[in-house]
N, C-alpha and C positions, 0 to 999 in steps of 0.2 A: 504493500499500499504506500502511496505517495507520502513522503515526509514533508507535509505541508499542511498547515492548518486552513480551515475555512476562512478565517479572518485574513490570512495572508493572500489567498487567492482573490478575495474581494477588495483588497486595499486600493486599487485604482479604479474600481467601478464608479461610474458617475450616474446619477439619476436613481430611481426607485428600484431597489434590488429585488422587489417582489414582481417587478415587470420586466422580464428578461427580453433582451434584444434578439438574442440567438438561442435556438433550442438545439441541443446536440441530440440526435435521435439515433438509438442503437437498439437493434433486436438481438436477442441471445437465446440459445438453446444448447445445453450441454457443452458450455464453453468454460468449465471450472479451471481448465489448464491455461486459459488465454485471457479471461475477462479482466484479470488485474492490469495487464499491460494496456488494454483498450481504455479502461476507465482513468488510469494514471495519465494516459496521453491526452485525455480530454481536461483533466484537472490541472495539468501543466500550462494550459493556454494562458497567455498574458494579454489581457484585454482592458480597455478602458470603459467597457459597457458590461452589464449583467448577462450572464448566460445561465441556462439550465441544462441538466443532463436527464433525458427521459429514456428510461431503459425498459423495454418490452421484453419480459421473461416468460417464455412459453412452457411453463411446467416442466422444467428440466428434471431428469431423473438423477442428476449428479448434485454437486454442491453449489451450482452457479447461483441460485437464488439466495442462499445463505451468504455467499461472498458479497453480493450486491447489498444485501441488508446490512452488512458490516460497514460497507462504504456509507450507506445513508445515515448510520449512527454517527459518523464522523463528519459528514457533509450534508445535514438535514435540510439546509437552505438552497442546496444546489441540485441535489439528485432526487429524482422521484421515480417510483417503480410502478409499472403497469403490468398486471398479472391477472390470473383467473384460476378457478378450481380445475379447469380442464384444458388440455392442449387445443389450441385454435388453428394451428398451422401458420406457415410463414406469411401468407398474404394477408390474412386477417390480423395477425399480430403486428405487421408492418403498418396496416391501415389504422388500427387503434392507437398505435404509438405516435404516428404522425398527427392524428386528430388530437391528441393530448398536448401537442406543442403549443406553447403560448407566444413564442418569439416571432418577431417580424421576419426572421430569416431561420431556416432549418439546415443544419449540417448533418450528414449521415455517415455512420461507420458502424459496421456489424461487430459483434462482441468477440470475434476471433482476429480482427485486424487492429491496427493502431496508426496514430499519427506521429510524425517525427519532428514536426516544426511547431514550436511554441508560439509562433506568430500566425498560424494558419487561419484562425477565426478572425483575428483582427484584420488581416489583409483582405480576405474575402468579404467581410461585412463592409469594409470601407469602399471596396470596389462596387458592390451592388448598390450601396447607398448613393454613390456619386454617378452611377450610370444607369439611368432609368430604363433604357432600351434593352438592357440584359435581365434576364430572369434567373439565370443560373450561371455559376462559375465553377471550375474544377481544375485539377492539376494531374500530375503524373503519379504513378505508384511503382513500387519495387516488389515484385514477387520474391518469396523466400520460403524455405521449408526447414525441417530439422537439421539439414546438412549445410544451410547457409544461403546466400543469395542465388537466384535463378535467372538465367538469361532467356526468359520467356516473355512473349508479348501477347497479352490477352485481348488486345484490339481496342483499347479505349482511346477516345479522341485526344490528339495532342495539337489541336488547332481550335479556333473559334468556329461556332456553328450557327447557321442561319435558323430562322424560325421553322422553315420547311424542313431542314435537316433534323431539328429537334423533334418535330411532329412524325418524321419518319424513323424515329428511334435510333439514331446513330448512337452506337455504344459510348458510354462514358464510365470511367472508373467510379463505382458508386461510393467507395470510401473516401473520395476526395471532394465530393460536391458540397456546395451550399447553394440554396435556392430561395427565392422569396416565397413566403407563406401565403400563397394565393389560391391553393387548391382546398376549397371549403367543403366539398362533398365528393366522395369517391363513387364512381358509377359501378354498377353490378359487374360489368365487364372486367373490371379490375381484378375481382376475386377469381374470375375464370383464367386469367393470364397466369403464366408460371414465372415470368421475369417481371416482378412488380416494379423494380426500379426503371426498366425500359418503358414500362406503361407510364410512369410518372414523367419522364423526360418528354414523351409524346404529348402529354397534357400540358406541360409547361410551354411547350412550343407555341401554344395559343396566346401566350403572354409576353414573349420576348425571345431574345437571342441567348447564346451560350458564349461564354468566355473562358479561354484556357489562360491559366496563370502560371507560367513556368518558373517564377521566382519563388514559388513555395517548395520546400523540399518534398520529394515523393513520399507518400504515405506507404506503409508496410502492409502488403497483401499477403496473408498467410495461405500456403498451399498444403492442405492436410486431407486425411481420409474423410473427415467430417464436414469438408467444405461443400457448399451448395453446388458450385459450378466447376471449380478447377479440377475435381477428381472424378466426376461423373462420366459415364460412358457416352459415346457418340450417339447411340440410338436415344438415350435419355435426353440429350441436348436437342435432338431433332423434335422429339415430343414436346419439349418445353417451348421451342421456337414456334411450333405449329400452334399451340394453345395461345401463345402471346400474340402472334400475328392475326389469329382469327378473332381474339378478343378486341385488338385494336382496329380491325376491319369494321366490326360491329359498332364500336364506339364512335368511330369518325363517320360512318355511314348514317348513324342515328343523328348526328349533328349536322348533316347534309354537307359534309366536307368531302366531296366526291373524289377530288384529286388525291388526297391522302388516303382515302379508303381504297381507291384503285391501286395505290402503291402497295398496300398490304395484300391485295388480291394477287398482285404479281409476285409478291414475296413468297406467298403460299405455293403458287405455280412453280417458282424457281426452286423452292424446297423439294417439290416432287422431281423436277428434271435433273437436279444435281445428285440425287440419290436413287436408289433402287425403286423404280416406278411400280413394280409388282408389290413390293413390301409396302409401299406407301398406299397403294389402292386398297390393300388388306387392312392397313391401319385406319384409313378413312371409313371403310365399311364397319369396322369394329366400333369406331367412335359413334357413328350414326346409329348403329344397332343399340349400343348402350344408352344413348340419348333417348331413343324411342322407347325403350324398356322403362327408363325413368319416368318419362311423360305418361306412359300408359298406367303405371303404378300410381 
């Protein structure tokens, strides 16, 4: 645990500390080995504004919740816990945690990753405050595992993004982002998607552009067996992509955004063409069959 008191963290905060300017949003599940590093990297942030840390803990079967509660005892005015009696799944956990954020800006980092730059929040908040045409900013990340740093590129943007590119869900390293708290209601399609962060970037594209901030030190992206994306199979990634593209197609089509909806229609088609068509047709048939069976019930 960070060797720093709550008073020391708050010493340069200006304004009402009960009204955070930035909310740090983190979801966690079975992260007992890693959650210390994540929370410590949030608490080490040096800012002239109040921030809060909102932790969505999804009924871990290890000691993750206990560790979070120990942090809350030491930092009761900074950290809040969102939990429930039953596991709700990643999408619902992410939704309820973001909805609990009170800040004008939201920064995201999952419980198995961490930040390395103590000025990250200050730099990002200052940029978004002074540049109204941007809705999100982000930086680079450095993958690592138990053996050290890894020379792998997971495809996050290292450039500025237009509103169209955001709506088309251009990948961004989730653990590096800060965005304006403008999403007041999550559509049902969000819960159907498997990449909730990608869905959020697409929604944010309706409000502004994306800015890459290379001056911030790369955040640390942990590659491990329990990771959502880094260690899953190719087939599982295809399944997750299909769900997300289909959800985004329905969402943008319902908003009469035909250009973006058609983009996702083509993404789904391209997903078919670049993979085994026979397997995909079987996959689609199975999805339709399962959906019809649920509707009949």
